[in-house]
Each structure stands twice: as structure tokens, then as C-alpha cells.
N, CA and C atoms of all chains as a GROMACS GRO file, in nm:
protein
  606
    1MET      N    1  -6.028  18.046   2.186
    1MET     CA    2  -5.931  18.049   2.245
    1MET      C    3  -5.824  18.071   2.118
    2VAL      N    4  -5.722  18.085   2.187
    2VAL     CA    5  -5.585  18.038   2.102
    2VAL      C    6  -5.476  18.003   2.172
    3LYS      N    7  -5.356  17.973   2.161
    3LYS     CA    8  -5.215  17.920   2.167
    3LYS      C    9  -5.131  17.902   2.170
    4LEU      N   10  -5.016  17.886   2.269
    4LEU     CA   11  -4.896  17.892   2.238
    4LEU      C   12  -4.854  17.756   2.218
    5ILE      N   13  -4.812  17.744   2.071
    5ILE     CA   14  -4.762  17.576   2.123
    5ILE      C   15  -4.610  17.556   2.120
    6ALA      N   16  -4.541  17.473   2.146
    6ALA     CA   17  -4.424  17.433   2.209
    6ALA      C   18  -4.378  17.278   2.153
    7LEU      N   19  -4.338  17.258   2.026
    7LEU     CA   20  -4.278  17.097   2.047
    7LEU      C   21  -4.156  17.090   2.030
    8PHE      N   22  -4.100  17.007   2.063
    8PHE     CA   23  -3.986  16.964   2.116
    8PHE      C   24  -3.940  16.802   2.030
    9ARG      N   25  -3.818  16.839   1.958
    9ARG     CA   26  -3.735  16.724   1.928
    9ARG      C   27  -3.717  16.607   2.044
   10LYS      N   28  -3.686  16.506   2.016
   10LYS     CA   29  -3.593  16.412   2.076
   10LYS      C   30  -3.474  16.447   2.152
   11PRO      N   31  -3.471  16.474   2.281
   11PRO     CA   32  -3.350  16.500   2.376
   11PRO      C   33  -3.263  16.380   2.351
   12ALA      N   34  -3.163  16.433   2.369
   12ALA     CA   35  -3.014  16.311   2.423
   12ALA      C   36  -3.068  16.172   2.524
   13ASP      N   37  -3.099  16.313   2.636
   13ASP     CA   38  -3.153  16.198   2.733
   13ASP      C   39  -3.269  16.220   2.820
   14PRO      N   40  -3.380  16.137   2.741
   14PRO     CA   41  -3.480  16.152   2.740
   14PRO      C   42  -3.551  16.186   2.887
   15ALA      N   43  -3.493  16.104   2.971
   15ALA     CA   44  -3.497  16.082   3.151
   15ALA      C   45  -3.477  16.245   3.197
   16ALA      N   46  -3.398  16.289   3.164
   16ALA     CA   47  -3.297  16.389   3.258
   16ALA      C   48  -3.390  16.504   3.129
   17PHE      N   49  -3.463  16.514   3.000
   17PHE     CA   50  -3.518  16.648   2.983
   17PHE      C   51  -3.704  16.572   3.076
   18ASP      N   52  -3.693  16.481   3.090
   18ASP     CA   53  -3.814  16.532   3.154
   18ASP      C   54  -3.842  16.524   3.285
   19ARG      N   55  -3.753  16.539   3.356
   19ARG     CA   56  -3.711  16.556   3.535
   19ARG      C   57  -3.731  16.749   3.513
   20ALA      N   58  -3.657  16.755   3.435
   20ALA     CA   59  -3.633  16.962   3.392
   20ALA      C   60  -3.723  16.985   3.374
   21TYR      N   61  -3.831  16.898   3.247
   21TYR     CA   62  -3.919  16.976   3.215
   21TYR      C   63  -4.105  16.953   3.271
   22PHE      N   64  -4.089  16.866   3.361
   22PHE     CA   65  -4.194  16.843   3.460
   22PHE      C   66  -4.186  16.893   3.586
   23GLU      N   67  -4.097  16.871   3.637
   23GLU     CA   68  -4.013  16.883   3.781
   23GLU      C   69  -4.012  17.091   3.740
   24THR      N   70  -3.976  17.113   3.679
   24THR     CA   71  -3.898  17.297   3.685
   24THR      C   72  -4.012  17.393   3.593
   25HIS      N   73  -3.988  17.279   3.460
   25HIS     CA   74  -4.046  17.453   3.398
   25HIS      C   75  -4.162  17.419   3.404
   26VAL      N   76  -4.260  17.334   3.365
   26VAL     CA   77  -4.434  17.357   3.384
   26VAL      C   78  -4.441  17.448   3.499
   27PRO      N   79  -4.397  17.383   3.628
   27PRO     CA   80  -4.448  17.471   3.742
   27PRO      C   81  -4.369  17.649   3.702
   28LEU      N   82  -4.336  17.631   3.664
   28LEU     CA   83  -4.302  17.792   3.622
   28LEU      C   84  -4.361  17.851   3.535
   29VAL      N   85  -4.407  17.771   3.416
   29VAL     CA   86  -4.518  17.786   3.279
   29VAL      C   87  -4.637  17.836   3.373
   30ARG      N   88  -4.694  17.769   3.481
   30ARG     CA   89  -4.800  17.785   3.551
   30ARG      C   90  -4.843  17.929   3.603
   31GLN      N   91  -4.684  17.994   3.618
   31GLN     CA   92  -4.698  18.086   3.696
   31GLN      C   93  -4.736  18.254   3.604
   32VAL      N   94  -4.743  18.168   3.455
   32VAL     CA   95  -4.742  18.336   3.377
   32VAL      C   96  -4.872  18.363   3.352
   33PRO      N   97  -4.899  18.514   3.374
   33PRO     CA   98  -5.086  18.537   3.398
   33PRO      C   99  -5.101  18.564   3.276
   34GLU      N  100  -5.222  18.528   3.289
   34GLU     CA  101  -5.336  18.498   3.196
   34GLU      C  102  -5.375  18.336   3.125
   35LEU      N  103  -5.255  18.305   3.179
   35LEU     CA  104  -5.264  18.134   3.181
   35LEU      C  105  -5.416  18.079   3.182
   36ARG      N  106  -5.458  18.021   3.078
   36ARG     CA  107  -5.602  17.922   3.127
   36ARG      C  108  -5.576  17.784   3.130
   37ARG      N  109  -5.464  17.740   3.051
   37ARG     CA  110  -5.459  17.586   3.078
   37ARG      C  111  -5.359  17.544   3.018
   38VAL      N  112  -5.253  17.434   3.003
   38VAL     CA  113  -5.167  17.389   2.988
   38VAL      C  114  -5.229  17.265   2.954
   39GLU      N  115  -5.219  17.274   2.826
   39GLU     CA  116  -5.180  17.065   2.824
   39GLU      C  117  -5.053  16.985   2.698
   40VAL      N  118  -5.013  16.976   2.785
   40VAL     CA  119  -4.890  16.831   2.770
   40VAL      C  120  -4.939  16.732   2.686
   41ALA      N  121  -4.831  16.648   2.596
   41ALA     CA  122  -4.883  16.536   2.543
   41ALA      C  123  -4.743  16.474   2.460
   42ARG      N  124  -4.750  16.365   2.514
   42ARG     CA  125  -4.619  16.258   2.466
   42ARG      C  126  -4.630  16.213   2.316
   43ILE      N  127  -4.587  16.212   2.236
   43ILE     CA  128  -4.580  16.170   2.091
   43ILE      C  129  -4.504  16.051   2.085
   44THR      N  130  -4.588  15.942   2.051
   44THR     CA  131  -4.600  15.763   2.110
   44THR      C  132  -4.565  15.737   1.943
   45GLY      N  133  -4.563  15.804   1.858
   45GLY     CA  134  -4.522  15.707   1.737
   45GLY      C  135  -4.581  15.784   1.605
   46ALA      N  136  -4.535  15.701   1.504
   46ALA     CA  137  -4.579  15.791   1.404
   46ALA      C  138  -4.664  15.673   1.276
   47PRO      N  139  -4.755  15.703   1.187
   47PRO     CA  140  -4.821  15.613   1.067
   47PRO      C  141  -4.659  15.564   1.013
   48ARG      N  142  -4.595  15.618   0.997
   48ARG     CA  143  -4.507  15.528   0.904
   48ARG      C  144  -4.313  15.625   0.956
   49GLY      N  145  -4.272  15.524   0.962
   49GLY     CA  146  -4.130  15.579   1.058
   49GLY      C  147  -4.130  15.643   1.129
   50GLU      N  148  -3.991  15.738   1.189
   50GLU     CA  149  -4.006  15.761   1.352
   50GLU      C  150  -4.041  15.912   1.314
   51PRO      N  151  -4.155  15.933   1.442
   51PRO     CA  152  -4.196  16.052   1.478
   51PRO      C  153  -4.088  16.199   1.486
   52GLU      N  154  -4.112  16.306   1.401
   52GLU     CA  155  -3.997  16.455   1.434
   52GLU      C  156  -4.026  16.468   1.537
   53TYR      N  157  -4.091  16.412   1.636
   53TYR     CA  158  -4.105  16.552   1.746
   53TYR      C  159  -4.138  16.426   1.891
   54TYR      N  160  -4.071  16.449   1.983
   54TYR     CA  161  -4.065  16.384   2.157
   54TYR      C  162  -4.194  16.443   2.253
   55LEU      N  163  -4.235  16.555   2.201
   55LEU     CA  164  -4.350  16.605   2.337
   55LEU      C  165  -4.390  16.756   2.208
   56MET      N  166  -4.510  16.732   2.310
   56MET     CA  167  -4.579  16.892   2.202
   56MET      C  168  -4.645  16.960   2.370
   57ALA      N  169  -4.646  17.106   2.371
   57ALA     CA  170  -4.721  17.166   2.492
   57ALA      C  171  -4.778  17.216   2.418
   58ALA      N  172  -4.904  17.240   2.480
   58ALA     CA  173  -4.973  17.398   2.431
   58ALA      C  174  -5.039  17.465   2.524
   59MET      N  175  -5.040  17.591   2.516
   59MET     CA  176  -5.044  17.680   2.694
   59MET      C  177  -5.142  17.805   2.613
   60TYR      N  178  -5.266  17.760   2.677
   60TYR     CA  179  -5.422  17.827   2.620
   60TYR      C  180  -5.443  17.975   2.684
   61PHE      N  181  -5.504  18.081   2.578
   61PHE     CA  182  -5.466  18.220   2.646
   61PHE      C  183  -5.598  18.312   2.531
   62ASP      N  184  -5.745  18.398   2.614
   62ASP     CA  185  -5.809  18.398   2.589
   62ASP      C  186  -5.810  18.462   2.460
   63ASP      N  187  -5.768  18.524   2.417
   63ASP     CA  188  -5.722  18.591   2.317
   63ASP      C  189  -5.586  18.617   2.268
   64ARG      N  190  -5.575  18.673   2.170
   64ARG     CA  191  -5.424  18.718   2.123
   64ARG      C  192  -5.374  18.834   2.164
   65ALA      N  193  -5.458  18.920   2.240
   65ALA     CA  194  -5.374  19.047   2.326
   65ALA      C  195  -5.370  18.950   2.519
   66ALA      N  196  -5.399  18.927   2.524
   66ALA     CA  197  -5.391  18.844   2.594
   66ALA      C  198  -5.289  18.729   2.613
   67MET      N  199  -5.265  18.648   2.519
   67MET     CA  200  -5.155  18.625   2.500
   67MET      C  201  -5.048  18.668   2.468
   68ASP      N  202  -5.039  18.794   2.411
   68ASP     CA  203  -4.937  18.893   2.366
   68ASP      C  204  -4.883  18.940   2.516
   69ARG      N  205  -4.986  18.991   2.620
   69ARG     CA  206  -4.929  19.041   2.744
   69ARG      C  207  -4.853  18.894   2.798
   70ALA      N  208  -4.884  18.825   2.782
   70ALA     CA  209  -4.846  18.711   2.864
   70ALA      C  210  -4.689  18.666   2.794
   71MET      N  211  -4.684  18.681   2.685
   71MET     CA  212  -4.546  18.663   2.632
   71MET      C  213  -4.430  18.780   2.676
   72ALA      N  214  -4.505  18.911   2.702
   72ALA     CA  215  -4.413  18.976   2.772
   72ALA      C  216  -4.383  19.025   2.891
   73SER      N  217  -4.462  18.916   2.962
   73SER     CA  218  -4.447  18.898   3.124
   73SER      C  219  -4.324  18.878   3.159
   74PRO      N  220  -4.254  18.905   3.313
   74PRO     CA  221  -4.161  18.852   3.384
   74PRO      C  222  -4.160  18.726   3.428
   75GLU      N  223  -4.265  18.646   3.437
   75GLU     CA  224  -4.305  18.527   3.444
   75GLU      C  225  -4.251  18.441   3.323
   76ASN      N  226  -4.254  18.534   3.224
   76ASN     CA  227  -4.255  18.425   3.102
   76ASN      C  228  -4.105  18.422   3.071
   77ALA      N  229  -4.020  18.550   3.052
   77ALA     CA  230  -3.912  18.569   3.026
   77ALA      C  231  -3.793  18.455   3.159
   78ALA      N  232  -3.879  18.462   3.261
   78ALA     CA  233  -3.825  18.361   3.344
   78ALA      C  234  -3.857  18.227   3.283
   79ALA      N  235  -3.952  18.163   3.239
   79ALA     CA  236  -3.964  18.017   3.218
   79ALA      C  237  -3.912  18.001   3.086
   80GLY      N  238  -3.916  18.077   3.011
   80GLY     CA  239  -3.798  18.085   2.852
   80GLY      C  240  -3.668  18.057   2.901
   81LYS      N  241  -3.624  18.163   2.990
   81LYS     CA  242  -3.490  18.132   3.052
   81LYS      C  243  -3.412  18.015   3.113
   82ASN      N  244  -3.544  17.941   3.190
   82ASN     CA  245  -3.465  17.793   3.210
   82ASN      C  246  -3.506  17.706   3.098
   83LEU      N  247  -3.593  17.754   3.040
   83LEU     CA  248  -3.601  17.607   2.917
   83LEU      C  249  -3.482  17.640   2.841
   84MET      N  250  -3.466  17.721   2.826
   84MET     CA  251  -3.312  17.728   2.749
   84MET      C  252  -3.208  17.686   2.798
   85GLY      N  253  -3.193  17.633   2.914
   85GLY     CA  254  -3.106  17.603   3.047
   85GLY      C  255  -3.094  17.412   2.948
   86PHE      N  256  -3.217  17.347   2.926
   86PHE     CA  257  -3.230  17.210   2.900
   86PHE      C  258  -3.284  17.168   2.815
   87ALA      N  259  -3.340  17.295   2.706
   87ALA     CA  260  -3.409  17.272   2.558
   87ALA      C  261  -3.374  17.318   2.424
   88LYS      N  262  -3.295  17.400   2.441
   88LYS     CA  263  -3.216  17.495   2.338
   88LYS      C  264  -3.158  17.398   2.248
   89GLY      N  265  -3.206  17.414   2.102
   89GLY     CA  266  -3.196  17.334   1.957
   89GLY      C  267  -3.264  17.248   2.010
   90LEU      N  268  -3.380  17.224   2.037
   90LEU     CA  269  -3.484  17.133   2.055
   90LEU      C  270  -3.624  17.158   2.034
   91VAL      N  271  -3.644  17.280   2.074
   91VAL     CA  272  -3.778  17.340   2.081
   91VAL      C  273  -3.813  17.450   1.986
   92THR      N  274  -3.933  17.425   1.930
   92THR     CA  275  -4.012  17.477   1.792
   92THR      C  276  -4.120  17.537   1.873
   93PHE      N  277  -4.152  17.684   1.856
   93PHE     CA  278  -4.258  17.788   1.898
   93PHE      C  279  -4.347  17.836   1.774
   94MET      N  280  -4.480  17.821   1.833
   94MET     CA  281  -4.600  17.912   1.704
   94MET      C  282  -4.731  17.916   1.791
   95PHE      N  283  -4.737  18.024   1.710
   95PHE     CA  284  -4.916  18.088   1.779
   95PHE      C  285  -4.999  17.979   1.709
   96ALA      N  286  -5.142  17.964   1.767
   96ALA     CA  287  -5.208  17.968   1.688
   96ALA      C  288  -5.399  17.951   1.717
   97GLU      N  289  -5.485  17.994   1.623
   97GLU     CA  290  -5.573  18.012   1.657
   97GLU      C  291  -5.699  17.881   1.627
   98GLU      N  292  -5.804  17.801   1.717
   98GLU     CA  293  -5.882  17.742   1.680
   98GLU      C  294  -5.946  17.769   1.593
   99VAL      N  295  -5.960  17.708   1.481
   99VAL     CA  296  -6.107  17.725   1.359
   99VAL      C  297  -6.223  17.629   1.412
  100GLY      N  298  -6.323  17.697   1.366
  100GLY     CA  299  -6.464  17.579   1.324
  100GLY      C  300  -6.419  17.549   1.210
  101GLU      N  301  -6.431  17.408   1.187
  101GLU     CA  302  -6.393  17.331   1.059
  101GLU      C  303  -6.521  17.228   1.027
  102MET      N  304  -5.728  15.976   2.637
  102MET     CA  305  -5.772  16.014   2.530
  102MET      C  306  -5.661  16.010   2.434
  103VAL      N  307  -5.675  15.988   2.343
  103VAL     CA  308  -5.486  15.955   2.200
  103VAL      C  309  -5.538  16.061   2.119
  104LYS      N  310  -5.428  16.093   2.012
  104LYS     CA  311  -5.455  16.160   1.932
  104LYS      C  312  -5.404  16.163   1.812
  105LEU      N  313  -5.472  16.170   1.712
  105LEU     CA  314  -5.373  16.183   1.560
  105LEU      C  315  -5.308  16.329   1.545
  106ILE      N  316  -5.163  16.358   1.556
  106ILE     CA  317  -5.168  16.493   1.501
  106ILE      C  318  -5.137  16.520   1.356
  107ALA      N  319  -5.159  16.625   1.281
  107ALA     CA  320  -5.108  16.607   1.153
  107ALA      C  321  -5.026  16.806   1.145
  108LEU      N  322  -4.927  16.807   1.083
  108LEU     CA  323  -4.865  16.946   1.110
  108LEU      C  324  -4.899  16.973   0.938
  109PHE      N  325  -4.890  17.047   0.879
  109PHE     CA  326  -4.889  17.108   0.767
  109PHE      C  327  -4.740  17.216   0.710
  110ARG      N  328  -4.686  17.215   0.696
  110ARG     CA  329  -4.558  17.361   0.636
  110ARG      C  330  -4.661  17.382   0.545
  111LYS      N  331  -4.649  17.541   0.501
  111LYS     CA  332  -4.718  17.616   0.417
  111LYS      C  333  -4.781  17.580   0.273
  112PRO      N  334  -4.823  17.557   0.214
  112PRO     CA  335  -4.844  17.533   0.056
  112PRO      C  336  -4.850  17.655   0.021
  113ALA      N  337  -4.801  17.615  -0.106
  113ALA     CA  338  -4.718  17.736  -0.239
  113ALA      C  339  -4.886  17.794  -0.283
  114ASP      N  340  -5.009  17.766  -0.251
  114ASP     CA  341  -5.112  17.860  -0.282
  114ASP      C  342  -5.240  17.819  -0.128
  115PRO      N  343  -5.247  17.898  -0.017
  115PRO     CA  344  -5.300  17.906   0.082
  115PRO      C  345  -5.432  17.870   0.059
  116ALA      N  346  -5.471  17.960  -0.044
  116ALA     CA  347  -5.659  18.007  -0.082
  116ALA      C  348  -5.712  17.825  -0.085
  117ALA      N  349  -5.597  17.791  -0.191
  117ALA     CA  350  -5.644  17.721  -0.290
  117ALA      C  351  -5.667  17.506  -0.208
  118PHE      N  352  -5.533  17.473  -0.105
  118PHE     CA  353  -5.531  17.460   0.012
  118PHE      C  354  -5.578  17.444   0.065
  119ASP      N  355  -5.648  17.558   0.146
  119ASP     CA  356  -5.788  17.590   0.256
  119ASP      C  357  -5.882  17.506   0.152
  120ARG      N  358  -5.983  17.545   0.038
  120ARG     CA  359  -6.086  17.498   0.007
  120ARG      C  360  -6.056  17.350   0.032
  121ALA      N  361  -5.916  17.270  -0.054
  121ALA     CA  362  -5.921  17.118  -0.022
  121ALA      C  363  -5.929  17.087   0.094
  122TYR      N  364  -5.886  17.111   0.129
  122TYR     CA  365  -5.860  17.091   0.332
  122TYR      C  366  -6.014  17.063   0.387
  123PHE      N  367  -6.059  17.188   0.399
  123PHE     CA  368  -6.148  17.230   0.517
  123PHE      C  369  -6.321  17.135   0.379
  124GLU      N  370  -6.307  17.174   0.232
  124GLU     CA  371  -6.428  17.155   0.183
  124GLU      C  372  -6.439  17.040   0.110
  125THR      N  373  -6.316  16.895   0.150
  125THR     CA  374  -6.325  16.825   0.061
  125THR      C  375  -6.279  16.688   0.186
  126HIS      N  376  -6.131  16.762   0.271
  126HIS     CA  377  -6.102  16.678   0.356
  126HIS      C  378  -6.121  16.624   0.449
  127VAL      N  379  -6.136  16.768   0.541
  127VAL     CA  380  -6.197  16.757   0.693
  127VAL      C  381  -6.355  16.668   0.619
  128PRO      N  382  -6.430  16.658   0.560
  128PRO     CA  383  -6.591  16.586   0.548
  128PRO      C  384  -6.508  16.456   0.564
  129LEU      N  385  -6.431  16.389   0.505
  129LEU     CA  386  -6.387  16.256   0.492
  129LEU      C  387  -6.310  16.205   0.610
  130VAL      N  388  -6.253  16.278   0.665
  130VAL     CA  389  -6.203  16.255   0.797
  130VAL      C  390  -6.295  16.225   0.935
  131ARG      N  391  -6.432  16.317   0.888
  131ARG     CA  392  -6.518  16.295   0.983
  131ARG      C  393  -6.596  16.175   0.957
  132GLN      N  394  -6.529  16.095   0.861
  132GLN     CA  395  -6.595  15.940   0.862
  132GLN      C  396  -6.524  15.842   0.941
  133VAL      N  397  -6.448  15.910   0.950
  133VAL     CA  398  -6.332  15.750   1.028
  133VAL      C  399  -6.409  15.734   1.118
  134PRO      N  400  -6.435  15.575   1.112
  134PRO     CA  401  -6.482  15.532   1.255
  134PRO      C  402  -6.435  15.537   1.386
  135GLU      N  403  -6.529  15.559   1.462
  135GLU     CA  404  -6.424  15.581   1.639
  135GLU      C  405  -6.377  15.729   1.676
  136LEU      N  406  -6.390  15.789   1.563
  136LEU     CA  407  -6.355  15.921   1.589
  136LEU      C  408  -6.402  16.002   1.691
  137ARG      N  409  -6.366  16.046   1.756
  137ARG     CA  410  -6.376  16.126   1.841
  137ARG      C  411  -6.448  16.339   1.855
  138ARG      N  412  -6.377  16.349   1.823
  138ARG     CA  413  -6.300  16.503   1.791
  138ARG      C  414  -6.242  16.506   1.718
  139VAL      N  415  -6.231  16.639   1.606
  139VAL     CA  416  -6.150  16.685   1.509
  139VAL      C  417  -6.121  16.813   1.523
  140GLU      N  418  -5.996  16.885   1.608
  140GLU     CA  419  -5.953  17.018   1.631
  140GLU      C  420  -5.831  17.101   1.507
  141VAL      N  421  -5.876  17.184   1.407
  141VAL     CA  422  -5.817  17.218   1.353
  141VAL      C  423  -5.768  17.355   1.415
  142ALA      N  424  -5.668  17.431   1.417
  142ALA     CA  425  -5.608  17.555   1.460
  142ALA      C  426  -5.491  17.580   1.302
  143ARG      N  427  -5.573  17.718   1.292
  143ARG     CA  428  -5.447  17.797   1.184
  143ARG      C  429  -5.280  17.871   1.289
  144ILE      N  430  -5.211  17.824   1.190
  144ILE     CA  431  -5.101  17.913   1.288
  144ILE      C  432  -5.071  18.009   1.243
  145THR      N  433  -5.075  18.126   1.318
  145THR     CA  434  -5.072  18.260   1.326
  145THR      C  435  -4.936  18.335   1.317
  146GLY      N  436  -4.818  18.245   1.376
  146GLY     CA  437  -4.702  18.304   1.369
  146GLY      C  438  -4.587  18.251   1.470
  147ALA      N  439  -4.525  18.331   1.499
  147ALA     CA  440  -4.382  18.231   1.577
  147ALA      C  441  -4.332  18.389   1.710
  148PRO      N  442  -4.316  18.343   1.835
  148PRO     CA  443  -4.230  18.435   1.894
  148PRO      C  444  -4.130  18.477   1.812
  149ARG      N  445  -4.045  18.434   1.745
  149ARG     CA  446  -3.928  18.476   1.674
  149ARG      C  447  -3.921  18.404   1.518
  150GLY      N  448  -3.878  18.447   1.461
  150GLY     CA  449  -3.925  18.441   1.266
  150GLY      C  450  -4.048  18.404   1.216
  151GLU      N  451  -4.038  18.328   1.113
  151GLU     CA  452  -4.145  18.241   1.029
  151GLU      C  453  -4.175  18.148   1.163
  152PRO      N  454  -4.349  18.116   1.202
  152PRO     CA  455  -4.371  17.923   1.208
  152PRO      C  456  -4.350  17.834   1.110
  153GLU      N  457  -4.287  17.726   1.177
  153GLU     CA  458  -4.248  17.654   1.089
  153GLU      C  459  -4.365  17.549   0.988
  154TYR      N  460  -4.469  17.601   1.033
  154TYR     CA  461  -4.575  17.531   1.009
  154TYR      C  462  -4.671  17.646   0.969
  155TYR      N  463  -4.794  17.585   0.902
  155TYR     CA  464  -4.932  17.659   0.855
  155TYR      C  465  -4.999  17.602   0.929
  156LEU      N  466  -5.082  17.497   0.946
  156LEU     CA  467  -5.221  17.452   1.007
  156LEU      C  468  -5.153  17.306   1.105
  157MET      N  469  -5.255  17.300   1.210
  157MET     CA  470  -5.240  17.153   1.300
  157MET      C  471  -5.335  17.118   1.321
  158ALA      N  472  -5.392  16.953   1.274
  158ALA     CA  473  -5.471  16.928   1.291
  158ALA      C  474  -5.476  16.838   1.419
  159ALA      N  475  -5.624  16.779   1.488
  159ALA     CA  476  -5.588  16.699   1.599
  159ALA      C  477  -5.704  16.601   1.626
  160MET      N  478  -5.643  16.486   1.555
  160MET     CA  479  -5.801  16.363   1.549
  160MET      C  480  -5.801  16.268   1.648
  161TYR      N  481  -5.933  16.293   1.762
  161TYR     CA  482  -5.899  16.247   1.896
  161TYR      C  483  -6.003  16.106   1.903
  162PHE      N  484  -5.927  15.990   1.957
  162PHE     CA  485  -5.972  15.890   1.968
  162PHE      C  486  -5.961  15.799   2.125
  163ASP      N  487  -6.079  15.749   2.180
  163ASP     CA  488  -6.033  15.714   2.287
  163ASP      C  489  -5.929  15.661   2.337
  164ASP      N  490  -5.842  15.580   2.266
  164ASP     CA  491  -5.738  15.475   2.308
  164ASP      C  492  -5.645  15.457   2.237
  165ARG      N  493  -5.543  15.361   2.226
  165ARG     CA  494  -5.479  15.346   2.130
  165ARG      C  495  -5.575  15.257   2.041
  166ALA      N  496  -5.626  15.165   2.088
  166ALA     CA  497  -5.646  15.035   2.053
  166ALA      C  498  -5.772  15.082   1.927
  167ALA      N  499  -5.826  15.208   1.990
  167ALA     CA  500  -5.932  15.271   1.839
  167ALA      C  501  -5.895  15.334   1.788
  168MET      N  502  -5.778  15.400   1.789
  168MET     CA  503  -5.745  15.491   1.690
  168MET      C  504  -5.637  15.378   1.586
  169ASP      N  505  -5.563  15.301   1.614
  169ASP     CA  506  -5.535  15.207   1.549
  169ASP      C  507  -5.625  15.123   1.453
  170ARG      N  508  -5.761  15.115   1.532
  170ARG     CA  509  -5.845  15.001   1.417
  170ARG      C  510  -5.905  15.122   1.365
  171ALA      N  511  -5.874  15.237   1.355
  171ALA     CA  512  -5.938  15.408   1.329
  171ALA      C  513  -5.825  15.418   1.174
  172MET      N  514  -5.688  15.406   1.213
  172MET     CA  515  -5.613  15.432   1.090
  172MET      C  516  -5.622  15.258   1.004
  173ALA      N  517  -5.675  15.212   1.025
  173ALA     CA  518  -5.688  15.070   0.954
  173ALA      C  519  -5.790  15.103   0.840
  174SER      N  520  -5.873  15.128   0.923
  174SER     CA  521  -5.988  15.139   0.795
  174SER      C  522  -6.050  15.188   0.636
  175PRO      N  523  -6.080  15.163   0.594
  175PRO     CA  524  -6.139  15.168   0.450
  175PRO      C  525  -6.152  15.357   0.473
  176GLU      N  526  -6.207  15.445   0.549
  176GLU     CA  527  -6.262  15.547   0.552
  176GLU      C  528  -6.128  15.613   0.546
  177ASN      N  529  -6.049  15.566   0.652
  177ASN     CA  530  -5.920  15.633   0.661
  177ASN      C  531  -5.802  15.631   0.543
  178ALA      N  532  -5.862  15.482   0.464
  178ALA     CA  533  -5.736  15.512   0.389
  178ALA      C  534  -5.796  15.597   0.248
  179ALA      N  535  -5.922  15.588   0.248
  179ALA     CA  536  -5.972  15.686   0.204
  179ALA      C  537  -5.973  15.851   0.202
  180ALA      N  538  -5.920  15.876   0.334
  180ALA     CA  539  -5.904  16.012   0.367
  180ALA      C  540  -5.747  16.034   0.350
  181GLY      N  541  -5.669  15.967   0.366
  181GLY     CA  542  -5.549  15.940   0.290
  181GLY      C  543  -5.506  16.016   0.163
  182LYS      N  544  -5.556  15.936   0.083
  182LYS     CA  545  -5.594  15.914  -0.047
  182LYS      C  546  -5.619  16.039  -0.090
  183ASN      N  547  -5.725  16.094  -0.071
  183ASN     CA  548  -5.790  16.245  -0.100
  183ASN      C  549  -5.660  16.348  -0.044
  184LEU      N  550  -5.571  16.317   0.092
  184LEU     CA  551  -5.494  16.416   0.138
  184LEU      C  552  -5.385  16.442   0.061
  185MET      N  553  -5.350  16.297   0.016
  185MET     CA  554  -5.201  16.315  -0.116
  185MET      C  555  -5.220  16.352  -0.221
  186GLY      N  556  -5.334  16.382  -0.245
  186GLY     CA  557  -5.366  16.479  -0.376
  186GLY      C  558  -5.313  16.617  -0.354
  187PHE      N  559  -5.334  16.671  -0.211
  187PHE     CA  560  -5.305  16.793  -0.241
  187PHE      C  561  -5.187  16.847  -0.146
  188ALA      N  562  -5.144  16.781  -0.069
  188ALA     CA  563  -5.073  16.829   0.038
  188ALA      C  564  -4.967  16.684   0.041
  189LYS      N  565  -4.952  16.624  -0.043
  189LYS     CA  566  -4.786  16.580  -0.022
  189LYS      C  567  -4.684  16.638   0.020
  190GLY      N  568  -4.581  16.616   0.094
  190GLY     CA  569  -4.522  16.695   0.093
  190GLY      C  570  -4.501  16.794   0.208
  191LEU      N  571  -4.620  16.794   0.230
  191LEU     CA  572  -4.653  16.937   0.338
  191LEU      C  573  -4.676  16.878   0.450
  192VAL      N  574  -4.728  16.739   0.502
  192VAL     CA  575  -4.725  16.699   0.624
  192VAL      C  576  -4.685  16.569   0.682
  193THR      N  577  -4.679  16.610   0.782
  193THR     CA  578  -4.655  16.522   0.906
  193THR      C  579  -4.687  16.489   0.984
  194PHE      N  580  -4.726  16.375   1.023
  194PHE     CA  581  -4.819  16.270   1.155
  194PHE      C  582  -4.764  16.254   1.224
  195MET      N  583  -4.821  16.225   1.346
  195MET     CA  584  -4.798  16.196   1.457
  195MET      C  585  -4.900  16.121   1.594
  196PHE      N  586  -4.868  16.028   1.650
  196PHE     CA  587  -4.954  15.977   1.735
  196PHE      C  588  -4.882  16.035   1.894
  197ALA      N  589  -5.036  16.137   1.958
  197ALA     CA  590  -5.014  16.158   2.104
  197ALA      C  591  -5.048  16.154   2.194
  198GLU      N  592  -5.026  16.097   2.300
  198GLU     CA  593  -5.080  16.088   2.448
  198GLU      C  594  -5.065  16.202   2.529
  199GLU      N  595  -5.209  16.252   2.560
  199GLU     CA  596  -5.200  16.305   2.650
  199GLU      C  597  -5.183  16.295   2.806
  200VAL      N  598  -5.080  16.379   2.873
  200VAL     CA  599  -5.017  16.332   3.016
  200VAL      C  600  -5.062  16.476   3.092
  201GLY      N  601  -5.116  16.432   3.201
  201GLY     CA  602  -5.125  16.492   3.365
  201GLY      C  603  -4.989  16.526   3.353
  202GLU      N  604  -4.971  16.661   3.384
  202GLU     CA  605  -4.863  16.724   3.405
  202GLU      C  606  -4.863  16.834   3.538
   0.00000   0.00000   0.00000
């Protein structure tokens, strides 16, 4: 499995962010083709000091080719456009591949 | 489930980092009490530009109380001391809780 990870820094208005994220954005993400699973985790703290992030999402795909096709889809473009409406400057994306360790 | 997430920025010598991480550090992490699962993912890229991180690890626990006990254990102290020997300045930790979305 491969995944697209989104890390979000703390928004100025967390309640408004959460509404936009969970009520509008996640339903759009779920329409992205070949998406197998979405995991969202709230960041609740850090061992020392304040955590760098507020929320982390992982979107899972079967392999890199499937993720590339998904990234190029109109559904992903719509989800990205929606996200930029409320999370611009807060989000960092990266592609990841799980490894047996 | 709750998890401790570790994000690592790109090391100066990735091969040396990988040896230290997978051969020495992960075996110490596995000795931490109440740890249910470790997931390690290599960061393979980003939709735009260079990714901010090199590696992400997630250590899963049943609940926050179990994670707190694990963090306070001598096994975790040993793993942390080992980590600071090769990843100081590269690692960011945070606690997270998966949410139904």
C-alpha cells in the first residue's frame, strides 16, 4: 500500500476548520477514484512542548500507479480546490510507502 | 487506538541513518511495554516540490493511559537515548488519536 499524507498546522479557528474539513472536504476526498481508505488522526499533544501539527490524514492506494492516476483525476482536483479554500498555508502533502521493518 | 508519531527530516547520510534506525533503534522500540504495532513509511515524494520529511513512524497503543505508561518506561528511555545518538535535530514527535470521519 502507498499513501498520500496531509499534515495540517493549527488553524486560527479550529471549529470552523473542522466543519469545513469533515463536512465538506472529506466527502469530496471519498469520491477520488481508486482510493482504498482514509484515516484521519487528531494530534493531541507532544512529548515535549506544543505539537507542530493539528491534524493528519492518510489516503491509501494500492500502488504508486493507482495513486498517480488518482492525483490526476478531476475528483482530486475538486477536492484540492475545496481544500485551498480553507487550508491554504496550513497543509503539507507527501507521498509515502509502508516498509516492513 | 492512539499513536505516537515520529517524523524525520532528511538526514545528511541516509544510508547510515537507515542502518541505525532499522538495525538498532526499531529493535529497542519493540521492547517498549504495551506497544501494539509499529508502522514505518518512507516518504517517496510530494505533489509539488521536495517533501518536508524523509521517514514517518507510528507506534500504536490501546489508549492514552497505556501510551503514557509506555512513555514513562525504562525501555522507552533507552530507545529515546539511542535515537538522540543519530537523529537529534531531525525528529519531531506528536501524539495522535484516530477519529471516525
